[in-house]
N, C-alpha and C positions, 0 to 999 in steps of 0.2 A: 595388540593395538595399531589402528592399520596407520600408518608409514603414510600416505600418500593424502593423507587429515588425521591436523594436529586439535580440532574441534570436537568434543563431545556431544551426544544426542541431549541435546538436554534445551527446552523451552528460553529462550533468553526473555520473552516478553516476561514469562512469569520469575522468574527472577529477577528483573525493572523494580514485578510489583514492591516483591519482598527486601528488596531495598530501600526503595522509598516508604514502609512502613517502619523497617527498623529505623529513620530519620525520625521515625515519633515517637516510636521509644526511650522511656527517658535513662533508662542504665542497660548497659550489653549484655548477655544471657550470661548467669554466672559458671558455665561452664566455660565460658569465654575469660572468662579473668584468670578460673582456676591454672588453665594450659599455657595463660601468659606466665601465670607466676611461676611455672614449671620448666617455660624455655626460657626467662629471667634467668633463673639455677645457671642455663650455658655460657649466658653472656661472654665466663671471664675464659671459655677460650677464643677469646681474641684477641690478640697480641697488642694492638694498637688502638689508643682513645679515636672514635670517630670524634671529626670536628663539622661534621655536618648526618643527621640522623636523619632514615626515612623511615612514616608510620603509616604500611598501608589499609585501608579503609581502619583508620583511627579508631573511630568512635565504637564499631562493633567489632573491635578487636583487642578491650579492654587494658590498653597496655601504658595508655600516654604518662602517665603518675609512675610506674616502671624505669620505662626509661629514663622520665626526666630526673630519674633518684641515681638512675647509672651515669647516667652523664650529664651533665648542671649545667655545660659548661656547652655545651652540643647546639648547632645551631636546629630545633626541627622540624620536617616539614611531613606534615600531617594528608595523605590523602586521601580523599571523600571521593566513591563513587558515583551518587547523588550533586545536582547542586541547596538538594536543603541542607545536606550536614556539612558544606562546607562552608555555610554560614554562624556564626557565635549561636551557643545555645541561651533564649533567648528569660531563660529561668535564670539565669547570673548575673545579680547583681551589678551593678558599677563596679564596687569597690572591691568584688571578686582580685582575688590572684590570677584567676585563672583568664581574664580578658588582658593581662599585661604582662602573659610571657613569649618567649618572642620566639611564641610557635607559627610557622607559616599554613593556611589550609589552601589543597591546588584538587583542582582535577586533572583524574590520573592523565588526560593529552597535557597536560601544562607541567609536568613534571622535567625537570631542567637533567642534563644528561650528562652525562660524568663525575658528582659532582660530594655524590656519597661514597662515603666508607661504611656503614653499615642500612641495611636494607631489611624492617624486617615488617615483616605478615603475620598478623594471628587470626587462625580458625578461619580463612578469607578462598583461598584457592580451590576448595570444595566448591565453592556460588560462583564461579566462574565457567566460561563454555569451552573457553579456550583456554586452559596453562598454562600448554605449549608457548601461543605469542606472546604470551602476561612476561611466563620468565624470561624471554628475549625484551621483553620493553623494561624488566630489570637489572638486566646485566647494563643495557646501556648508559641505567643510572645511575651505575658504581662507579667512583673512581676506580681507577687499576690497582690493584690491591685489596678493592672496595667487597664485602663481606653479605650476604644475604643469608638471613635464617627463617626460619618460616613452619607453620603449624599448619595441618590438616584433619581432617577425616579422612579416614580409611574406607578400605571393602567393606570393611567387616566390624561396619558400627552399624546399628539395630539387624540383626540378624533374626531377633525373637520379631520384630515387626514384618521381617520381611516372610517369614512362617506364618504368623498369623494369617498377612493375607493371601496367601499360596492356598491356605489351607481352607478359606472362606470361598475363596473362585473369586479376590476382591482385586486383580488386577497387581500393578507395584502399588508399591509405598515409594520410593520416592526416585531421585536419579540416581544411577549407580557413580560412587567412588571410588578417583585414579587410583592404581596401587601404589606405593611409593617403591618399586622399582622401574615401575612405567616412569616417576616423576623423575626421578633418577638420571636416567636417561633422558630424560628432555630437555633435564640443569645441563649431560654434558653434548647436545646437542646444540642451546642456547649460548654455549661457548660457556661453560663454567668449568672451575679447573676442581680437584678434592672432594666430590659428591661424599657427606654424609649424610643416610638416611637411616631411623630408624622409628621406632612404634611402640606406643604400649596398653594395655587398654583397661580407661574405666567401666565400673559397675555402679550405674548410678541407680536407686530407687526410690519407689515413690508410695506414697501411703495409700492410692484410689485413681483410676484410670482417670478421672479430669485431671488431679495435678499434673499423672503425663503427660494432659495433652496440652495442658498451657503450657509446661515447658517444651514442649518442643515445636509449638507457633514461633517461639520466640529463636526459637535453632533454626527454622528454617521454613521451607515448603515443597512443595511436591514437583518438580519441576520436567518431571518423565514425561517426553512429549507420547508419551503410552498409555500417562494415568488418564483413570475415569474424565469423561469428558464433563458430567454432569454433576450437577452441586449434589450431595449427600443427605440428607436426609433428616432427620433426628431419630427415625426407627434404624437406618443404617447405624446411627453413634448407638444408640443405646447394645447393636449388638458387637461394635469396636471391643465399647469399652465389657461387659458379659466374656469378651475371648482372651480382651488382656488380663485379667480378675481369673480368666479359669487358667492360667497359664500360671499365675504369679501359685497358686494352690500342690502347681505341680515340682516346682523348684525347690532347691534346697535347701534354704534357709528356710523355708517354715513357716513364713512369720505372717504369712498371708500378702505382703509388699511384694507391686509388678518389680519386674526390672530389667532392665536394657543394657546393651552393652554400649561402648562407644571406641571405637580405635582414632589414637591419638598418633599421626605421622611428624615427625621432623625432621627438617631438614633443614642443609645449611653448603656453600659453597666455597668457592672462592674467584671474583674474577682475574684473570689473568693477565698478564703484560701479552700485547701482538708477538705472538714466532712473528721473526726476521727471518728469513732466510740468509742460508752462507752466500752472495754470487756480488758478481762485479758491481751488479747497479742493487741499491735497496730501495726500493718506493713506499712511503707510506705516507696516506690517505691524510685528510690536514686536519679530523679526527681526532686521529691517535695520537699527531704530532700534539694535540690540546693536550689528549689525557692526556702525555710522559707529560705532560710543562706544569700542568695542575699538581699529578706526580710529585714532583720535586718538591714544589711548595708546602705540599702537604705533608710529604719525611719529612721537611726542614721545621716544620712548625710544630709536629706530634713530637720528638727528637726520639 
């Protein structure tokens, strides 16, 4: 990884278009919900019950119900990337319990610093242009000893699709994903302590190429700057479907279903107290002093 720049080679305008499109989708992708369920099983490693929980990109992360069930008394702060996602869903009736929850919805640049004991981000970091900068922002949002937990797609995701594109000379299929070891290094550089990274491979199958393409559209788009610049034609789409169907015949299952692989990367880490050098005179910033004061109050209330 280039140490001089943390930004990925990614088309930010394309990412914004995808985020705006996600705001119009009634339900998050099925895969996001499944990963959220698996990640929620890891919450038992937290020793303290958080009083403030930040759910980053809440609507597409499919985790709101899980976090509410795990921490019913916590203040839930939902962070959304685009303005339309920051509004209540119009289809929710006035009597819906979801309208009267104590959740607060804010933009990414409005997140208060030093308040949350848990920052949760499910299946969104791979859609960020500068993951390292976001990790640094996450640390600022956490109280001392606060906990960050996230999931994202790893570089072994969609190997078969990339090979299909290479064989046909169609260029890149999607923007590259960040390796989990690089994400661990970013956590350390952002100031987090005791980062833990692991991964698992999921294999999804579809009966038809059309069903596969529909699900991939919900999961994201090709935001690589080197992608094909023009519009794809119906003839090209037919060639893609034929290539995917041909690969299905070569797979070991032998049932004709088209399979693609998804590497799910999980990470968590703590926000440590600032290191105080032993010296005749010790200086702390006002922000560090405020965080220490808040942490003391939170510890007393959490027990």
